[in-house]
Each structure stands twice: as C-alpha cells, then as structure tokens.
DOBAVO-41091 format. One record per residue (C-alpha): x, y, z; residue in one letter. Coordinates in pm, whole numbers, padded with zeros to 5 digits, always signed. Layout:
# residues N
XYZA...
***
This chain:
# residues 559
+00287+02295+04913M+00017+02079+04757T-00338+02009+04858S-00421+01670+05001R-00683+01485+04797L-01024+01479+04968P-01145+01153+05118R-01513+01256+05133A-01777+01077+04926H-01753+01238+04578P-02125+01275+04505R-02210+01409+04849L-01928+01662+04834L-02021+01768+04480L-02385+01809+04585T-02298+02037+04875A-02041+02235+04676A-02279+02263+04380G-02555+02396+04604A-02314+02658+04736A-02221+02760+04379V-02591+02788+04290A-02659+03007+04595L-02382+03249+04499A-02494+03252+04134A-02852+03329+04236A-02731+03631+04430D-02576+03773+04113T-02915+03818+03948Y-03150+03867+04241V-03018+04217+04306V-03156+04341+03973V-03511+04298+04106L-03435+04449+04446A-03210+04735+04329L-03461+05019+04371T-03559+04894+04718D-03192+04866+04815M-03134+05221+04695M-03419+05346+04911A-03280+05150+05205G-02956+05348+05195V-03116+05684+05120G-03086+05700+04740L-03374+05808+04518G-03448+05688+04167L-03279+06000+04030D-02948+05870+04173N-02937+05548+03969L-02578+05611+03857Q-02465+05624+04221K-02622+05281+04274A-02413+05118+04000T-02147+05001+04252P-02412+04785+04421I-02394+04560+04113I-02038+04626+03992S-01904+04583+04348G-02014+04219+04352F-01857+04168+04010L-01536+04338+04126L-01499+04104+04424G-01598+03805+04210Y-01337+03858+03938I-01044+04038+04102A-00971+03776+04367V-01044+03467+04156L-00682+03395+04054P-00565+03418+04416L-00840+03190+04547I-00777+02948+04262G-00410+02933+04359R-00493+02890+04727L-00715+02596+04630A-00397+02434+04494D-00201+02498+04812L-00465+02431+05079V-00718+02151+05104N-00995+02224+04853R-01271+02153+05105S-01118+02402+05346R-01109+02667+05072V-01476+02598+05002L-01559+02647+05370L-01359+02970+05388I-01528+03106+05075C-01870+03008+05209M-01790+03187+05535T-01682+03500+05347I-02004+03490+05144F-02210+03458+05463I-02030+03753+05624I-02078+03964+05310G-02448+03878+05302S-02485+03978+05667G-02309+04310+05614V-02528+04379+05310T-02845+04297+05503A-02748+04534+05786L-02624+04820+05567A-02787+05161+05608T-02548+05364+05392D-02418+05314+05039L-02052+05255+05129N-02134+04976+05372T-02376+04822+05123L-02115+04822+04845V-01852+04681+05084A-02088+04397+05172G-02146+04326+04803R-01771+04317+04735V-01718+04069+05019V-02007+03860+04885Q-01841+03857+04543G-01508+03742+04687V-01670+03448+04864G-01912+03359+04586G-01652+03378+04312G-01405+03162+04501G-01656+02877+04528L-01644+02808+04153V-01272+02729+04093P-01250+02535+04420A-01548+02321+04315T-01411+02264+03964L-01075+02162+04111A-01257+01924+04346L-01413+01755+04043V-01067+01706+03896A-00953+01550+04224D-01251+01320+04268L-01299+01191+03913W-01040+01068+03660P-00990+01265+03341A-01205+01035+03126D-01503+01049+03369R-01514+01408+03488R-01720+01547+03198G-02060+01491+03359L-01957+01625+03705P-01819+01936+03532L-02150+01964+03350G-02330+01943+03685V-02122+02233+03820V-02196+02442+03511G-02563+02349+03529A-02613+02443+03894V-02429+02770+03840Q-02663+02863+03555E-02963+02721+03742L-02889+02972+04016G-02926+03251+03760S-03275+03120+03679V-03390+03064+04036L-03237+03385+04174G-03493+03629+04028P-03780+03390+04102V-03683+03340+04466I-03606+03709+04502G-03950+03803+04370A-04113+03560+04613M-03923+03706+04908I-03998+04064+04801L-04368+03978+04785A-04376+03906+05159I-04075+04095+05302A-03825+04369+05224D-03496+04341+05035W-03293+04270+05350R-03474+03937+05385A-03303+03822+05063I-02962+03853+05220F-03071+03709+05553W-03192+03410+05351A-02839+03393+05206N-02699+03386+05559V-02934+03108+05671A-02881+02893+05362L-02508+02963+05371G-02478+02844+05729V-02668+02525+05644I-02442+02457+05345L-02127+02537+05544A-02230+02288+05811V-02306+02030+05541A-01967+02088+05375L-01789+02052+05707W-01982+01736+05798A-01907+01572+05464I-01539+01667+05454S-01457+01692+05827R-01181+01431+05795H-01010+01661+05545D-01062+02001+05707V-01023+01900+06070G-00649+01849+06063T-00564+02207+06164V-00654+02306+06518K-00722+02679+06550P-00540+02872+06821R-00780+02984+07096P-00677+03351+07126I-00728+03441+06757P-01060+03256+06765V-01173+03458+07067I-01080+03783+06892F-01257+03670+06573A-01578+03590+06761V-01554+03924+06945L-01502+04104+06614A-01812+03943+06463I-02016+04042+06769A-01890+04401+06750L-01962+04420+06376W-02316+04302+06436W-02369+04553+06717L-02224+04837+06510A-02429+04765+06197L-02752+04649+06362A-02747+04921+06631A-03017+04752+06844P-03272+05013+06945R-03264+04912+07312A-02892+04993+07327L-02859+05273+07072A-03134+05486+07231T-03018+05436+07591D-02868+05748+07748V-02559+05565+07873T-02534+05245+07669L-02603+05438+07351G-02282+05645+07367L-02075+05393+07162P-02336+05423+06884F-02313+05802+06847V-02148+05891+06511P-01833+06101+06497F-01894+06457+06381G-02132+06484+06086D-02095+06122+05980H-02408+05911+05944T-02251+05571+05870A-02287+05330+06160R-01925+05222+06129L-01814+05580+06197M-01897+05534+06565T-01689+05422+06864P-01827+05069+06843I-01772+05063+06466G-01408+05161+06509V-01375+04900+06784A-01506+04634+06542A-01245+04733+06285I-00960+04739+06538V-01052+04401+06688V-01078+04252+06337S-00727+04374+06257L-00599+04229+06585L-00759+03895+06499A-00578+03897+06165L-00245+03986+06324V-00277+03717+06591L-00359+03453+06331S-00093+03559+06080W+00097+03230+06112S-00211+03047+05980T-00278+03251+05669W+00059+03408+05584W+00235+03088+05471T-00019+02992+05200P-00045+03355+05087L+00332+03378+05055R+00344+03062+04844H+00049+03189+04640A+00248+03500+04540D+00048+03772+04714L+00227+04060+04529P+00140+03898+04197G-00220+03849+04311A-00247+04217+04408L-00111+04328+04070L-00332+04097+03864L-00635+04162+04086G-00579+04536+04049G-00561+04506+03671A-00879+04298+03660L-01049+04539+03900G-00969+04836+03675C-01113+04643+03381L-01434+04565+03569V-01482+04921+03695L-01408+05062+03349T-01678+04868+03169F-01916+04719+03428A-01985+05058+03586A-02128+05191+03261S-02491+05187+03147D-02487+04926+02868P-02782+05089+02694E-02622+05432+02658T-02244+05420+02710E-01938+05198+02671V-01701+05323+02939V-01794+05405+03299G-01739+05741+03469P-01380+05664+03575L-01297+05438+03281G-01052+05660+03095Y-00850+05709+03413A-00862+05342+03516L-00762+05186+03183L-00404+05325+03187P-00368+05221+03553V-00491+04872+03465G-00245+04849+03177A+00046+04943+03406V-00062+04688+03669L-00094+04418+03400A+00258+04495+03274A+00394+04482+03628L+00220+04147+03682Y+00383+04001+03371L+00721+04116+03504W+00641+03964+03843R+00541+03637+03677H+00882+03616+03509R+01093+03687+03816V+00892+03528+04100A+01018+03198+04237E+00659+03081+04289E+00437+03290+04058P+00063+03327+04108L-00002+03124+03793V+00253+02841+03815P+00472+02804+03509R+00339+02528+03289G-00025+02586+03383T-00123+02755+03056V-00001+02490+02816R-00137+02249+02555G-00505+02318+02495R-00545+02541+02802T-00478+02877+02628P-00729+02785+02354W-00980+02679+02618A-00941+03022+02780L-01005+03197+02449I-01314+02984+02384V-01436+03058+02738S-01394+03432+02673L-01598+03404+02351L-01868+03206+02532V-01891+03499+02773G-01940+03741+02483V-02229+03535+02341A-02382+03484+02686L-02388+03847+02791V-02527+03967+02458A-02840+03761+02517V-02869+03841+02888I-02857+04218+02829V-03008+04277+02486D-03299+04032+02487V-03461+04217+02782P-03379+04546+02607L-03555+04429+02293M-03850+04306+02499A-03891+04648+02661R-03876+04812+02318L-04118+04588+02131T-04361+04424+02373L-04689+04596+02446E-04629+04521+02815D-04268+04635+02807G-04213+04618+03183T-03905+04485+03358Q-04098+04177+03468I-04219+04101+03115A-03864+04142+02983A-03732+03908+03252A-03988+03643+03160M-03868+03652+02799V-03509+03606+02915L-03610+03306+03127V-03675+03115+02804R-03302+03138+02736F-03183+03092+03093L-03368+02765+03159V-03199+02604+02859A-02842+02685+02967V-02822+02440+03262P-02986+02169+03049V-02720+02225+02784G-02447+02213+03048A-02566+01873+03174L-02598+01732+02822V-02257+01874+02730G-02096+01700+03026G-02270+01373+02939W-02159+01394+02573L-01795+01415+02684L-01819+01043+02758R-01844+00986+02382R-01707+01292+02206L-01407+01519+02240G-01407+01860+02406D-01382+02039+02072G-01672+01849+01916A-01911+01930+02201V-01804+02292+02254A-01784+02361+01881G-02131+02217+01817S-02276+02422+02101G-02121+02745+01979L-02224+02675+01619A-02582+02631+01739L-02551+02952+01939T-02418+03142+01637A-02702+03022+01415A-02961+03127+01673G-02803+03469+01721L-02808+03531+01345V-03181+03454+01341L-03230+03685+01643M-03059+03967+01450S-03358+03959+01212R-03623+03999+01480W-03854+04297+01465G-04171+04420+01631E-04387+04130+01736G-04113+03868+01696S-04092+03797+02069L-04462+03717+02076E-04419+03438+01819E-04359+03076+01922A-04046+03058+01706T-03873+03313+01930S-03904+03075+02224T-03755+02791+02017V-03463+03009+01909I-03392+03135+02262L-03401+02779+02397V-03161+02659+02125L-02920+02947+02191V-02927+02879+02565G-02877+02507+02504F-02581+02583+02277G-02414+02810+02531V-02464+02543+02798G-02308+02274+02579L-01980+02468+02570A-01935+02507+02947L-01815+02162+03056A-01582+02097+02756P-01393+02421+02813V-01334+02338+03179N-01248+01979+03093N-00985+02079+02838A-00818+02325+03075A-00809+02076+03362L-00686+01788+03146A-00387+01981+03013D-00283+02158+03335S-00080+01995+03615P-00279+01844+03900Q-00103+02085+04134T-00252+02378+03939A-00612+02264+03882H-00751+02537+04105G-00553+02802+03919T-00656+02668+03577A-01023+02660+03682S-01006+03018+03807S-00854+03134+03477L-01139+02972+03281V-01395+03158+03494V-01199+03485+03471V-01181+03451+03093A-01559+03405+03065R-01627+03700+03296M-01387+03924+03101I-01564+03819+02783G-01894+03923+02939M-01769+04258+03068V-01551+04368+02775V-01756+04198+02506G-02072+04376+02614L-01892+04710+02618A-01742+04666+02271L-02060+04532+02111L-02265+04807+02274T-02019+05065+02148G-02054+04942+01790I-02431+04918+01829G-02459+05271+01965L-02244+05398+01677H-02486+05244+01426R-02782+05379+01624Y-02654+05735+01610Y-02566+05694+01241Q-02923+05582+01173A-03070+05872+01372V-02843+06126+01200D-02949+05990+00860A-03316+06056+00937L-03484+06365+00792P-03526+06633+01062P-03901+06582+01078E-03857+06211+01161L-03601+06247+01439R-03877+06265+01693T-04090+05997+01530D-04140+05702+01762G-04133+05436+01489Q-03817+05573+01330A-03638+05585+01664L-03759+05232+01743L-03613+05108+01415D-03279+05272+01502A-03284+05114+01849A-03356+04772+01698L-03060+04824+01466L-02843+04864+01775Q-02976+04539+01924V-02934+04355+01593H-02572+04473+01578T-02503+04328+01922V-02660+03995+01824F-02456+03978+01503L-02135+04063+01688G-02208+03792+01944A-02278+03549+01659A-01937+03632+01514G-01774+03562+01851A-01958+03229+01869A-01840+03134+01518V-01477+03210+01607V-01514+03010+01928G-01664+02716+01737A-01379+02715+01485L-01115+02724+01759I-01294+02446+01948A-01324+02218+01645F-00966+02282+01535A-00773+02295+01861L-00967+02141+02153L-00999+01794+01999G-01292+01633+01818V-01230+01283+01957R-01213+01189+02324R-00858+01207+02454R-00849+00834+02540S-00982+00747+02193D-00733+00980+02029A-00443+00830+02224V-00553+00478+02132A-00581+00578+01765H-00235+00737+01764D-00088+00427+01931A
***
C-alpha cells in the first residue's frame, strides 16, 4: 500500500497543516500556566503536586508512544486523511479534558490530545516531501519547524489571556473550536484527496451516538442529572465519583467499542500493513522511557516514582521490537528507511533535543533563583527571549538550505548554540538582568532553530518516498527522547555536583542562603555545560556526515 500524492494547492495545504501543528504545540506549554487550576478542578490541592504529574507526562506519553505508528500510517494512507484523523483525535481529547471532573479522565483526555497532536507533525513533514522536490523543500520544512516552535511561544501568552477572563476549561474549549475550524479547512483544501472513501452508514451512526453519549456522561447536564427519573443513568456505581462510572458512562464505552467493531474493515487493513504488533512493542518501550524520566521532578530527581520498575520492562519491549523488526514481513519501520544520512540525522536531532530542553527547564529555574521578582511569570518572560528566536532560526535555516548543505546549516546552528550555552554556564546573580543575557538567549534560540529544517531534510532526502512519514516520525521521536532522557541525565549530574558542594560546606554554612544559592547555580551551570557538549557533538556530526554542500551541488561536483 502506498499513499496517493495530494493534489491540493501546496501552500494552502501547508498553511492549514502548519496552523494545526502550531495549535497542538501551543497546548504543550499552556498547561504549565493552568496546572494549579486544573488540579483544583479535579479535586487536587497544591500538596498533591506529584499526583498531578500525569497531567503533563500523559500528553507527552501520547505524543511520543504513537508517533512511529502514525508516521507509518501516513505512508500507507493519504497524508491529508491522516492529518484529518489526527486533528479529530486532538479535538476529542481536548473535549474530554475540558469536561473532566476527576484526575483519571483528565489524564486520559491529555493522552488522547497527545496522540492527535503528535501525529500532526510527521504527517505534515511527509506532506512537504510530497509537495516539494528535494532541492526546494528546505524552506517549507523550515516553516513547519517555525510554526511548531511559534506555538510554544504563543501557547503561554494565549493561555494567560484566557485565564484572565475565564477558567482553565475555556483553554480546551478554545482548542475544540479552533480544531474544528482547521479540520474543516483541511477537508476543504484536500477534499479531492480524502473524499474517495465513502463511510458506511451504520458505523457512522454508532460513532455519532457514542460521541453524544460521551458528552452526556462527562458533561452531566444539570437538568438531566438532577431529575428524579432522567437522572438515574447519571448515578455513579457504588462509591465511585467518576462520571464515566455511571450507566450512561458505561453505555458510551460500549457503543464506542461497537462502532470500532463495525468499522473494523476500514481501519484493520492499514493497521495490519503498518505492523500493529511492532507498533505496540515500540510504543510500549517509548512509553516506559517517558514515564521513567518525564514523571520526575527535574529540579530534585532523575527517575520518576515507577522508573526503576519501568526501565527493565522498556528494555524487554525494545528487545522484542528488534526481534519483530527482523522477522516481520512488513515491519513498522520499513527496511531501508534508516540508511545513508538518516541515522546521523536522528542522532543530531536527539542532541538538538538535549540542548533545547536544557534551556527550557533551567533558564526559568535560574530566573527563580536569581531574580528579585523570582515568580513563575517573571521566569517565563525570561524564557520567552529564547523561545521567540527559535522559529526565526527555523525559517532562516530552511531558507539557507537553498544555498548550503544540511550539515553546514545544522552544524553552524549547533556551534552557535554551544557557544551561547558555554557563556550561560558563567552566569551568576544579576546576569539575567543584563542586556547581554538577552543577546545570548536569542543567539542560542536562533542556533537551535537553524538545526531543525536541515535534520528533517536530510532524513527525508535519504529515505524512500514510501517511508517519508516513518522517517519524519523517527526524527521527532529522536528529538523528544533527547529532551526527556537528556534532561534526566544532565539533571542527575547537576544534582550530584550540588550535593557535593553542599557536603563540602562547613556545618555553619549549610543553612546559609548565599552558600546554598551558589550550590544551586553550580547545578544549573552543569546542565548548561552538558548541553553545550551535546551541541558540540551534534555540530561535529552535522559538519562531517550530513553534507556541507547542497546535494545537487555535490552531485554536480562529483560528476
């Protein structure tokens, strides 16, 4: 099975898909501002912050674990249709999150959001490879990288604006509204591509009924739920308080399963060709990795509460996936996908993730430690200096690919990032209030952005056209793994140096605020230096193995 190339206007389709990617990216960061309100909305107090970790890690789990499968499906099914499906999943997840009144439902909604939001990225990158030839796709890839990072800038801003006039649920209802608009736009632009399959009426009826029942169960309209007779389906079973543990909640689940069974002929064939067993094994391994490290508090610990139990399980699942890849007739990652420059592009992408996450996490930490107004808002405003430069760098990086090779652009960006991080490792009290700190943060963000498009371009150029979706998903997975694992490892080393510094203090200074601040800054400096080292390694690999000259220029020179 291969996907039919889209016939829609390239720029219109890229605009709509890019807007969808930006919406999902914004949702990744907006939750940080609304987290305490969301906790209160499901009955958690501030003393239960650890229990709220899945609200964030759940989105990341859905985002990463299903990426390889969605990337493969984008190779087997029309890319535009995959975009529409992912947008629909994101809308449903946003609706469930907005209606949640208990933690489990809220986390489930976030996981579904992550599945839909994560799938938008590889499908969009594969669309770029379909719509533009190899020597002209640099700028469109830069646009995708730019809008994804732009979402990370706009997310907190838009979230703060919504929270100023409404509660946290309005954020996710805004996702639903914008998602529906974008889904309609995607369908209108690519209707000649996605309209070739006519849905069967009975499964559609059950799907619509399931959505209605889900809404009734989660919303529990007061007029119905408080009625003596009509309210019986809304009465929870036993001591349960979750709205899904009611007769109407169970009915929603049962009808949803029936809808899936009745439509099995539509979705089973592509899943079978996509190697569903392999996807479950690899997704399980990635999920264990995410829950091991992403569920931890990066300021105090390396491994999450279940990490030491999940790591061996993840290792076993990874080994089983490698076995499955060898014996499967149609493996999840088609043989020949990771070839040429693609494996090096994946390594560079992973190292970009390490550098990126070090700034995102430890710059706000340093701001809270050193600024006089060390609030969360003040720390976020410092980070914005970095974030606004990343999409600019992504656009410039894509444009430079018209003249330079992937390795030259990515290597230059990572070299700039490394230099900035080394300078950041020398910051002390008052440094963030100096104008030079803004210049350095902008240069580091610009450098990270420069590396985004070349990495994607190299992976797409050296992978078969029939595996562009898979290759794109692997690039994104590599960067996310770099962010998750890199942060954990760098934090672990930083914490080790922190405790060494504290232990070396005379007993009378171990409660001294300045001495403890110096030890905490040592931890932050260690993370910056480690990230600089990752950026240097990435730059060297890019210069040496991704190609300094454009591929067409290199081919002409060799000829």
